[in-house]
C-alpha positions as CSV (number, residue, x, y, z in Angstrom):
1,M,42.1,-35.8,-11.7
2,W,39.4,-33.4,-10.5
3,K,39.5,-32.1,-6.9
4,V,36.0,-31.6,-5.6
5,S,36.2,-29.0,-2.8
6,T,32.5,-28.7,-1.9
7,T,29.3,-30.7,-2.0
8,V,27.8,-28.1,-4.4
9,E,30.7,-28.6,-6.9
10,K,30.4,-32.3,-6.6
11,V,26.7,-32.2,-7.4
12,M,27.3,-29.9,-10.4
13,I,30.0,-32.2,-11.8
14,M,28.0,-35.4,-11.4
15,A,24.9,-33.7,-12.9
16,Q,27.0,-32.7,-16.0
17,L,28.4,-36.2,-16.4
18,A,24.9,-37.6,-16.2
19,E,23.7,-35.3,-18.9
20,V,26.7,-36.3,-21.2
21,K,25.9,-40.0,-20.5
22,A,22.3,-39.5,-21.4
23,M,23.3,-37.8,-24.7
24,N,25.5,-40.9,-25.5
25,T,22.8,-43.4,-24.7
26,G,19.7,-41.6,-26.1
27,P,17.9,-38.3,-26.6
28,A,17.9,-36.2,-23.4
29,K,14.6,-34.8,-22.4
30,N,16.2,-31.9,-20.5
31,L,13.0,-31.2,-18.6
32,V,15.0,-30.9,-15.4
33,T,18.2,-28.8,-15.3
34,I,20.5,-28.2,-12.3
35,K,22.7,-25.1,-12.4
36,G,25.0,-23.6,-9.8
37,T,25.1,-19.9,-8.9
38,K,26.8,-17.8,-6.3
39,E,23.8,-18.4,-4.0
40,G,24.0,-22.2,-4.5
41,L,22.1,-24.7,-6.6
42,T,18.9,-24.0,-8.6
43,V,16.8,-26.7,-10.1
44,F,15.0,-25.5,-13.3
45,L,11.8,-27.3,-14.2
46,N,10.5,-27.1,-17.8
47,D,7.2,-25.2,-17.9
48,Q,6.1,-26.3,-21.4
49,C,5.7,-30.0,-20.9
50,S,3.0,-31.9,-19.0
51,Y,3.2,-32.2,-15.2
52,D,3.3,-36.0,-15.5
53,A,6.3,-35.9,-17.9
54,L,8.1,-33.5,-15.6
55,T,7.7,-35.5,-12.5
56,E,8.6,-38.7,-14.4
57,E,12.0,-37.2,-15.5
58,L,12.5,-35.7,-12.0
59,K,12.1,-39.2,-10.5
60,E,14.6,-40.7,-13.0
61,K,17.1,-37.9,-12.5
62,V,17.0,-38.1,-8.7
63,A,17.3,-41.9,-8.8
64,R,20.1,-41.8,-11.4
65,D,22.1,-39.0,-9.7
66,H,21.5,-40.1,-6.1
67,Q,25.2,-41.0,-5.7
68,A,26.2,-37.5,-6.7
69,F,24.9,-36.2,-3.4
70,G,26.3,-39.0,-1.3
71,N,26.2,-38.6,2.5
72,G,27.7,-35.1,2.6
73,P,26.5,-32.0,4.4
74,E,23.0,-30.6,3.7
75,V,22.6,-28.8,0.4
76,E,19.9,-26.1,0.0
77,V,18.4,-25.7,-3.4
78,K,15.9,-23.4,-5.1
79,V,13.4,-24.8,-7.5
80,D,12.4,-22.5,-10.5
81,V,9.2,-23.7,-12.2
82,G,9.0,-20.7,-14.6
83,Y,5.4,-20.0,-15.8
84,R,3.9,-23.2,-14.5
85,F,1.2,-22.9,-11.9
86,L,1.5,-25.6,-9.1
87,T,-1.1,-26.6,-6.6
88,K,0.0,-27.0,-3.0
89,E,-0.2,-30.8,-3.5
90,Q,2.1,-30.6,-6.6
91,E,4.6,-28.4,-4.7
92,H,4.8,-30.9,-1.9
93,Q,5.3,-33.8,-4.4
94,I,8.2,-32.0,-6.1
95,I,9.8,-31.2,-2.8
96,S,9.4,-34.8,-1.7
97,L,10.9,-36.1,-4.9
98,L,14.0,-33.9,-4.6
99,E,14.5,-34.5,-0.9
100,E,14.7,-38.3,-1.5
101,A,18.4,-37.4,-2.0
102,D,19.0,-37.0,1.7
103,P,21.4,-34.0,1.7
104,I,19.0,-32.0,-0.4
105,K,16.7,-29.5,1.3
106,V,14.4,-27.3,-0.9
107,K,14.7,-23.7,0.3
108,E,12.0,-22.3,-1.9
109,I,10.0,-22.7,-5.1
110,Q,10.1,-19.8,-7.4
111,T,7.4,-19.1,-10.0
112,E,6.4,-16.3,-12.4
113,V,2.7,-17.1,-11.8
114,I,0.7,-15.6,-8.9
115,S,-2.7,-16.8,-7.6
116,R,-5.9,-14.8,-7.8
117,E,-5.6,-13.9,-4.1
118,E,-2.0,-12.7,-4.6
119,A,-3.1,-10.7,-7.6
120,R,-5.9,-9.1,-5.6
121,K,-3.6,-8.2,-2.7
122,E,-1.1,-6.7,-5.1
123,R,-3.8,-4.7,-6.8
124,E,-4.9,-3.3,-3.5
125,E,-1.4,-2.4,-2.4
126,T,-0.5,-0.7,-5.6
127,G,-3.9,0.8,-6.4
128,I,-5.2,4.3,-5.8
129,T,-8.1,5.3,-3.6
130,S,-9.6,8.7,-4.0
131,Y,-11.7,10.7,-1.6
132,S,-13.4,14.0,-2.1
133,Q,-14.3,15.4,1.3
134,I,-13.0,17.2,4.4
135,I,-11.5,15.0,7.1
136,R,-12.7,16.5,10.3
137,S,-11.4,16.1,13.9
138,G,-11.9,12.5,15.1
139,Q,-12.1,11.0,11.6
140,D,-9.5,8.4,10.6
141,I,-9.3,7.1,7.0
142,R,-7.0,4.2,6.2
143,V,-6.4,2.6,2.7
144,K,-4.2,0.1,1.0
145,G,-2.1,1.6,-1.8
146,D,-2.0,5.3,-2.5
147,L,-4.5,7.8,-1.2
148,Y,-5.6,10.9,-3.2
149,L,-7.7,13.3,-1.1
150,L,-9.5,16.2,-2.7
151,G,-10.2,18.3,0.4
152,D,-8.6,19.4,3.7
153,V,-7.4,17.4,6.7
154,N,-8.4,19.4,9.7
155,P,-6.6,19.3,13.1
156,G,-7.5,16.1,14.8
157,G,-8.2,14.3,11.6
158,T,-6.0,11.4,10.4
159,I,-5.3,9.8,7.0
160,Q,-3.2,6.7,6.6
161,A,-2.1,4.6,3.6
162,T,0.3,1.7,2.9
163,G,1.5,3.7,-0.1
164,S,1.8,7.5,-0.7
165,I,-0.6,10.2,0.3
166,F,-1.5,13.3,-1.8
167,V,-3.7,16.0,-0.4
168,L,-5.2,18.4,-2.9
169,G,-6.0,20.9,-0.1
170,T,-4.6,21.9,3.3
171,L,-3.0,19.3,5.6
172,K,-3.4,20.4,9.2
173,G,-4.1,17.1,10.9
174,T,-2.1,13.8,10.8
175,A,-0.9,11.9,7.7
176,R,0.8,8.5,7.9
177,A,2.2,7.0,4.6
178,G,4.0,3.7,4.1
179,I,2.3,2.3,7.2
180,D,3.4,-1.2,6.3
181,G,7.1,-0.2,5.9
182,D,7.3,1.4,2.4
183,L,10.3,3.6,2.7
184,R,9.7,5.1,-0.8
185,A,6.3,6.5,0.1
186,V,5.8,10.3,0.2
187,V,3.2,12.7,1.6
188,G,2.3,15.7,-0.6
189,A,0.0,18.6,0.0
190,S,-1.1,21.7,-1.7
191,V,-0.7,23.5,1.7
192,M,1.6,21.6,4.1
193,D,0.9,22.5,7.7
194,P,0.6,19.1,9.5
195,H,0.3,18.5,13.2
196,Q,2.0,15.1,12.7
197,L,3.4,13.4,9.7
198,S,5.1,10.0,9.3
199,I,6.5,7.7,6.6
200,A,7.2,4.1,7.4
201,G,7.5,4.8,11.1
202,T,9.8,7.9,10.7
203,Y,8.0,10.9,12.3
204,F,7.9,14.6,11.8
205,H,6.2,16.5,14.7
206,A,5.1,20.1,14.6
207,P,3.0,20.6,17.7
208,E,5.0,23.6,18.8
209,R,3.7,25.6,15.8
210,H,0.1,25.0,16.9
211,E,0.8,25.5,20.6
212,K,2.3,28.9,19.7
213,K,-0.6,29.5,17.4
214,E,1.8,30.3,14.5
215,K,-0.2,30.9,11.4
216,G,0.6,30.0,7.8
217,P,1.9,26.8,6.2
218,L,5.5,25.4,6.5
219,Y,6.1,26.4,2.9
220,K,4.7,29.0,0.5
221,E,4.2,26.5,-2.3
222,P,3.1,22.8,-2.6
223,V,5.7,20.4,-1.2
224,F,6.0,16.7,-0.5
225,A,7.7,14.9,2.4
226,Y,10.0,11.9,2.0
227,I,12.6,10.0,3.9
228,S,16.1,11.4,3.2
229,E,18.5,8.5,2.5
230,R,21.4,10.5,3.9
231,E,19.9,11.9,7.1
232,K,17.3,9.0,7.6
233,E,14.7,11.5,8.6
234,I,11.7,13.3,7.1
235,A,12.7,16.0,4.6
236,F,10.6,18.3,2.3
237,E,10.9,19.2,-1.3
238,K,9.0,21.2,-3.9
239,T,6.2,19.2,-5.5
240,R,7.4,20.1,-9.0
241,L,10.6,18.0,-8.3
242,L,8.7,14.8,-7.3
243,Y,8.7,13.4,-10.8
244,Q,12.4,13.7,-11.1
245,M,13.0,12.1,-7.7
246,K,10.7,9.2,-8.6
247,R,12.7,8.7,-11.8
248,D,16.0,8.6,-9.8
249,I,14.6,6.0,-7.4
250,E,13.5,3.8,-10.3
251,K,17.0,4.0,-11.8
252,D,18.5,2.7,-8.6
């Protein structure tokens, strides 16, 4: 005799029994599959069949297995639709069908497909914007994605990017990278001598150097700034080591 300790286990067992029964009474369509994971239940919906055939089987499965859910505590489920694109109306319909079994609450719908608007935003955020000019005092340039500047940033000038910033020139003004919270963003410059520098809200200030009128860059060769995972503060490294650091981050 099985001992069902949780509502999730009960749902999984009843779903498996229903599939066995379907195999004995006729060919199973298997357009709707329920699987349990450590995070809970996931409902997988076939992305190769027609939408009408999918919803028809979903209706049948919910009606047939309604007793599996009983009147127990609320069960959150994820719905994975694979490479099928759903309109908002279709999403609402699928959620409504599943939630006809009272304890079920759809937590989210996962899809491998993105809309044109989402694709446009992703392209902006991961793209590269290039400028060839000198950023003078009072100027403020802000871009989505990475910023490549061929020129200098004079004191009082500001450049900002949601991604990384690379200055092929002298950085004496302000540079803010990862302004939307990208902790992996970096700021690189051929000559690093910033008045202020920040990455994802972590700041490095060097006003005392300018107040004392100290001359010369912070380093004698091109460097980049990044957030040190250990110290959780801005650190600097030689630009020739940037490629290796990026590879280590991707491995993680």
